[in-house]
C-alpha positions in Angstrom: 83.4 116.1 103.7 84.4 112.2 103.5 86.8 112.5 106.5 84.1 114.9 108.5 81.5 112.3 108.0 83.6 109.3 109.0 85.8 110.7 111.6 86.7 107.9 114.3 86.4 109.5 117.5 89.9 109.6 119.5 91.7 107.8 116.8 95.3 108.0 118.1 97.4 105.2 118.9 99.8 105.0 121.6 101.6 102.3 120.3 103.4 101.6 116.8 102.4 99.0 114.4 105.6 96.4 114.3 105.3 97.1 110.3 105.5 100.6 110.9 108.7 100.2 112.6 109.9 97.9 109.6 108.3 99.7 106.5 107.3 102.9 107.7 109.1 105.3 105.7 107.9 102.9 102.3 104.5 103.6 103.1 104.9 107.2 104.2 106.7 107.5 100.5 103.8 105.7 98.8 101.3 107.7 100.4 103.3 111.3 99.9 103.5 110.0 96.3 99.8 109.2 96.2 98.7 112.3 97.3 101.1 114.2 94.9 100.0 112.5 92.1 96.2 112.9 92.9 96.8 116.8 93.5 98.3 117.7 90.2 96.4 114.7 88.2 94.4 115.7 84.9 93.1 111.8 84.6 90.8 109.5 86.0 91.3 110.1 89.8 89.1 107.1 90.6 91.7 104.9 88.8 94.5 106.9 90.3 93.1 106.3 93.4 92.9 102.6 93.0 96.0 102.7 91.9 97.8 104.2 95.0 95.8 101.6 97.5 97.0 98.9 96.0 100.5 99.8 95.9 100.3 100.8 99.4 98.3 97.8 100.6 100.8 95.4 98.6 103.7 97.3 100.6 102.5 96.5 104.0 99.5 99.0 104.3 97.2 96.1 104.9 99.2 94.6 107.4 99.7 98.0 109.0 96.0 98.6 109.2 95.7 95.3 111.1 98.2 95.9 113.7 96.8 99.4 114.1 93.2 97.8 114.4 94.4 95.6 117.1 96.0 98.3 118.9 93.2 100.5 119.1 91.2 97.8 120.2 93.2 97.4 123.1 93.9 101.0 124.1 89.9 102.0 123.5 87.9 99.0 124.5 85.0 101.1 125.1 85.4 101.8 121.4 83.6 99.8 118.6 
């Protein structure tokens, strides 16, 4: 429901953020670990999600978001 309500139309990036070339595997591993943890969790999901988010952003995720946003703006100038 969250993704359906907040879908980004034509969100594909044709270029790759620089941080992904350098740290992409690390970010992918953190994402897989975070999803797995949330799936099997019997604890506080909000707390676990916040922990995952901090770990991801600190490992280069924030830079990935910024770079991907810039690429998106260049590739989709007609989008907000």
